[in-house]
C-alpha positions as CSV (number, residue, x, y, z in Angstrom):
1,X,102.1,116.4,123.2
2,X,102.7,112.7,122.6
3,X,106.0,113.4,120.7
4,X,107.6,114.6,124.0
5,X,108.1,111.0,124.9
6,X,110.7,110.8,122.2
7,X,112.7,114.0,122.7
8,X,115.4,112.2,124.7
9,X,116.5,109.7,122.1
10,X,116.3,112.4,119.3
11,X,118.4,114.8,121.3
12,X,120.9,112.0,122.1
13,X,121.2,111.2,118.4
14,X,122.1,114.8,117.6
15,X,124.5,115.0,120.5
16,X,126.3,111.9,119.3
17,X,127.6,113.7,116.3
18,X,128.7,111.9,113.1
19,X,127.7,112.4,109.5
20,X,123.9,111.9,110.0
21,X,122.1,112.1,113.3
22,X,119.0,110.5,111.8
23,X,121.1,107.5,110.9
24,X,122.1,107.5,114.6
25,X,118.5,107.4,115.6
26,X,117.6,104.5,113.2
27,X,120.7,102.5,114.2
28,X,119.8,102.6,117.9
29,X,116.3,101.5,117.0
30,X,117.7,98.7,114.9
31,X,119.9,97.5,117.8
32,X,116.9,97.5,120.2
33,X,114.7,95.7,117.7
34,X,117.2,93.0,117.1
35,X,117.8,92.5,120.9
36,X,114.0,92.5,121.4
37,X,113.4,89.9,118.7
38,X,116.1,87.6,120.0
39,X,115.4,88.1,123.7
40,X,112.7,86.3,125.8
41,X,110.0,87.9,123.6
42,X,110.4,85.3,120.9
43,X,108.6,82.8,123.1
44,X,105.5,85.1,123.4
45,X,102.6,84.0,121.3
46,X,101.8,87.4,119.8
47,X,105.5,88.0,118.8
48,X,105.9,84.5,117.4
49,X,102.6,84.9,115.5
50,X,103.8,88.1,113.9
51,X,107.3,86.8,113.0
52,X,105.8,83.7,111.6
53,X,103.6,85.8,109.3
54,X,106.0,88.4,108.0
55,X,109.5,86.9,108.3
56,X,112.6,89.1,107.9
57,X,114.4,90.9,105.1
58,X,117.9,89.9,104.0
59,X,119.7,92.6,106.0
60,X,118.0,91.8,109.3
61,X,118.1,88.0,109.0
62,X,121.9,88.4,108.8
63,X,121.9,90.6,111.9
64,X,119.7,88.1,113.8
65,X,122.0,85.3,112.9
66,X,125.0,87.3,114.2
67,X,123.1,87.8,117.5
68,X,124.4,84.3,118.5
69,X,121.0,83.1,119.9
70,X,120.9,80.3,117.3
71,X,118.3,78.2,119.1
72,X,116.0,81.2,119.3
73,X,116.4,82.0,115.7
74,X,115.9,78.4,114.7
75,X,112.6,78.3,116.6
76,X,111.4,81.6,115.0
77,X,112.3,80.4,111.5
78,X,110.7,77.0,112.1
79,X,107.4,78.7,112.9
80,X,107.8,81.0,109.9
81,X,108.5,78.1,107.5
82,X,105.5,76.2,108.9
83,X,103.3,79.2,108.2
84,X,104.7,79.7,104.7
85,X,104.3,76.0,103.8
86,X,100.7,76.0,105.0
87,X,99.8,79.2,103.1
88,X,101.5,78.1,99.9
89,X,99.8,74.6,100.0
90,X,96.5,76.4,100.2
91,X,97.2,79.0,97.5
92,X,98.7,76.5,95.1
93,X,95.6,74.3,95.2
94,X,93.2,73.9,92.3
95,X,92.0,77.2,90.8
96,X,94.9,79.2,92.1
97,X,97.6,78.2,89.7
98,X,98.8,80.5,86.9
99,X,96.8,80.1,83.8
100,X,97.2,81.2,80.2
101,X,95.9,84.8,79.6
102,X,92.3,85.1,78.7
103,X,89.7,87.7,77.9
104,X,89.0,87.9,81.6
105,X,92.5,88.0,82.9
106,X,95.2,90.5,81.8
107,X,98.5,89.1,80.7
108,X,101.0,89.4,83.5
109,X,98.4,89.6,86.3
110,X,99.6,87.9,89.4
111,X,98.0,84.9,90.9
112,X,97.2,84.8,94.6
113,X,100.3,82.7,95.1
114,X,102.6,85.1,93.3
115,X,101.2,88.1,95.2
116,X,101.7,86.2,98.4
117,X,105.4,85.5,97.7
118,X,105.9,89.1,96.5
119,X,104.4,90.5,99.7
120,X,106.4,88.1,101.8
121,X,109.6,89.2,100.0
122,X,108.9,92.8,101.0
123,X,107.9,92.2,104.6
124,X,110.2,92.2,107.7
125,X,109.3,92.1,111.4
126,X,112.4,94.0,112.4
127,X,111.8,96.7,109.7
128,X,108.2,97.2,110.8
129,X,109.2,97.4,114.5
130,X,111.8,100.1,113.6
131,X,109.6,102.1,111.4
132,X,106.8,102.4,113.9
133,X,109.0,104.3,116.3
134,X,111.2,105.9,113.6
135,X,108.2,107.8,112.1
136,X,107.5,109.3,115.6
137,X,111.2,110.3,115.9
138,X,111.0,112.2,112.7
139,X,107.9,114.0,113.9
140,X,109.8,114.8,117.1
141,X,112.6,116.5,115.2
142,X,110.0,119.0,113.8
143,X,108.3,119.3,117.2
144,X,111.6,120.3,118.8
145,X,112.5,122.6,115.9
146,X,109.1,124.4,116.4
147,X,109.4,124.6,120.2
148,X,113.0,124.8,121.3
149,X,115.7,127.2,120.3
150,X,118.3,125.0,121.9
151,X,117.4,122.2,119.4
152,X,117.4,124.6,116.5
153,X,120.9,125.6,117.4
154,X,121.9,122.0,117.8
155,X,120.6,121.1,114.3
156,X,122.4,124.0,112.7
157,X,125.7,122.8,114.2
158,X,125.3,119.1,113.2
159,X,127.4,117.7,110.3
160,X,124.5,117.3,107.9
161,X,122.6,114.3,106.8
162,X,122.9,111.3,104.5
163,X,121.1,111.6,101.1
164,X,118.2,109.4,102.2
165,X,117.4,111.2,105.4
166,X,117.9,114.6,103.8
167,X,115.1,113.5,101.4
168,X,113.0,112.2,104.3
169,X,113.3,115.5,106.2
170,X,112.7,117.6,103.1
171,X,109.5,115.6,102.3
172,X,108.1,115.6,105.8
173,X,108.8,119.3,106.6
174,X,105.6,120.7,105.0
175,X,103.5,118.3,107.1
176,X,104.9,119.7,110.4
177,X,106.0,123.3,109.7
178,X,104.4,126.3,108.0
179,X,105.2,129.8,106.9
180,X,108.6,131.4,107.8
181,X,109.6,128.5,110.0
182,X,109.2,126.0,107.1
183,X,111.1,128.3,104.8
184,X,114.0,128.7,107.3
185,X,114.1,124.9,108.0
186,X,114.3,124.0,104.3
187,X,117.0,126.7,103.8
188,X,119.0,125.4,106.7
189,X,118.5,121.8,105.6
190,X,119.8,122.5,102.1
191,X,122.9,124.2,103.5
192,X,123.6,121.5,106.0
193,X,123.3,118.8,103.4
194,X,125.3,120.4,100.6
195,X,128.0,122.0,102.8
196,X,128.7,118.8,104.6
197,X,128.5,116.6,101.4
198,X,131.2,118.9,99.9
199,X,133.3,118.6,103.1
200,X,133.2,114.8,103.0
201,X,133.8,114.9,99.2
202,X,136.9,117.0,99.8
203,X,138.1,114.6,102.5
204,X,137.6,111.7,100.1
205,X,139.5,113.5,97.4
206,X,142.5,113.9,99.7
207,X,142.2,110.3,100.7
208,X,142.5,109.4,97.0
209,X,145.5,111.7,96.6
210,X,147.3,110.1,99.5
211,X,147.7,107.0,97.3
212,X,149.7,109.0,94.9
213,X,153.5,108.8,95.7
214,X,153.7,112.6,95.2
215,X,151.6,113.1,98.4
216,X,153.0,110.2,100.4
217,X,154.8,112.4,102.9
218,X,151.8,114.9,103.3
219,X,149.6,114.7,106.4
220,X,146.3,112.8,106.2
221,X,144.4,115.7,107.5
222,X,140.8,114.5,108.1
223,X,140.8,111.9,105.4
224,X,141.8,108.6,107.2
225,X,138.1,107.7,107.8
226,X,136.8,109.5,104.7
227,X,135.6,106.3,103.0
228,X,133.3,105.0,105.8
229,X,132.0,108.6,106.3
230,X,131.3,108.8,102.6
231,X,129.4,105.5,102.7
232,X,127.3,106.9,105.6
233,X,126.5,110.0,103.5
234,X,125.7,108.1,100.3
235,X,124.2,104.9,101.6
236,X,123.0,105.6,105.2
237,X,125.3,102.9,106.6
238,X,127.0,103.5,109.9
């Protein structure tokens, strides 16, 4: 099966540990996508054509800027701005401007220009590059769950998932599993999510208590890094 090509990075993400192995997978894809975008590839016509067309989201433009290849980023953004200026000049021409509502145009209906800007605001070259592979990684999780007992044991021993990826796995499960296997997966997924959310919640609770003078001399237990682990659970940030 095609998914076998992706078993190594999926297994590595679960082996790495942490509060969400799916976040581990996505973070690794993000690092590779940023490195690819700012590497020699930005000089290739097909890559430049795509980055010029879709641009970048706020999160990834910040990561691209931190990459330190300032000249490369400047060239990419210059091409993107040239494309946007050309498109907007065309769309803002006669017949494309927003007009007063009429019998033939519903109030609030977007002009071509507004739709273009709205689509541009939602597009990102790095996000699209990540998501193309990430979707296959999610399918691989279910492939491994169906086929390999070692992976099923590995999943059961992980520290759960963030809220977002818990939802992703819950939604995708019926597309890849059936019958008793689907029922078992959902049951295990629910337990992994809730048990580990409660574990981190309790660590966070003790972290808060440690700021009370009454607990100043008590040990930190597992709470010193409770806040970043909580942020991973609630917001998928690692």
